[in-house]
C-alpha positions in Angstrom: 163.0 46.2 176.0 162.7 48.4 172.9 159.3 49.6 171.8 158.9 50.1 168.1 156.0 50.9 165.9 155.9 47.3 164.8 154.8 46.0 168.2 151.9 48.4 168.2 150.9 47.0 164.8 151.6 43.4 165.8 148.8 40.8 166.4 148.5 40.5 170.2 146.3 37.4 170.3 148.4 34.4 171.1 151.2 36.3 172.8 152.1 35.9 176.4 151.3 39.0 178.4 151.8 40.3 181.9 150.3 43.4 183.5 153.2 45.1 185.3 151.7 48.5 186.2 148.1 49.7 186.4 146.1 52.4 188.2 143.6 49.5 189.0 145.4 47.5 191.7 143.5 44.3 190.8 145.1 44.1 187.3 148.7 44.0 188.5 150.3 40.6 188.2 147.7 39.1 185.7 149.7 37.1 183.2 149.0 34.4 180.6 148.1 34.1 176.9 146.1 36.8 175.2 142.9 35.1 174.0 140.9 38.1 172.8 141.2 41.8 172.1 138.6 44.5 171.7 138.8 48.2 171.2 139.4 49.0 174.9 140.2 45.6 176.5 142.5 42.6 176.4 141.3 39.2 177.6 144.1 37.2 179.2 143.8 33.5 180.2 145.2 33.6 183.7 145.3 30.3 185.7 142.4 28.8 183.7 140.2 31.9 184.0 139.6 34.7 181.5 140.6 38.0 182.9 139.5 41.2 181.1 142.0 44.1 181.4 141.3 47.6 180.3 144.1 48.7 178.0 144.1 52.4 178.9 145.0 51.9 182.6 147.6 49.3 182.3 151.2 48.7 181.1 152.0 45.3 179.7 155.0 43.1 179.0 154.4 41.1 175.8 156.7 38.1 175.0 157.2 37.9 171.3 157.6 34.6 169.4 161.4 35.0 169.4 161.3 35.3 173.3 161.9 39.1 173.3 160.0 40.9 176.0 158.5 44.2 175.1 157.0 46.8 177.4 153.9 48.6 176.0 151.8 51.3 177.5 148.2 50.3 177.1 147.3 53.8 175.8 149.4 53.1 172.7 147.3 50.1 171.8 143.8 51.4 172.5 141.7 50.9 169.4 140.4 48.1 167.3 143.2 45.8 166.1 142.4 46.3 162.5 142.5 50.1 162.9 145.9 50.1 164.7 147.5 49.1 161.4 146.3 52.3 159.7 147.2 54.6 162.5 150.4 56.7 162.5 152.4 56.2 165.6 153.7 59.2 167.6 157.1 58.4 168.9 157.0 58.3 172.7 160.7 57.1 173.2 
């Protein structure tokens, strides 16, 4: 699982996501398709229900269209989707 600046700039809506770590115990294990994204949250369709997950407190596994699984710290994707494209990415790896 290699994190590159392109995943941070990638459109997340439509990708499969799973919360693997979180300081909020209720978020761990939520998985499904990302149906919406705001500045601070991601909405995941989990077992027919929309679950809202705060980005800053969670670590996600995103499954890309080519079946690659990428681990992303939620703090790296905080911000409006359109503003993430403009932001310079500080290398954390």
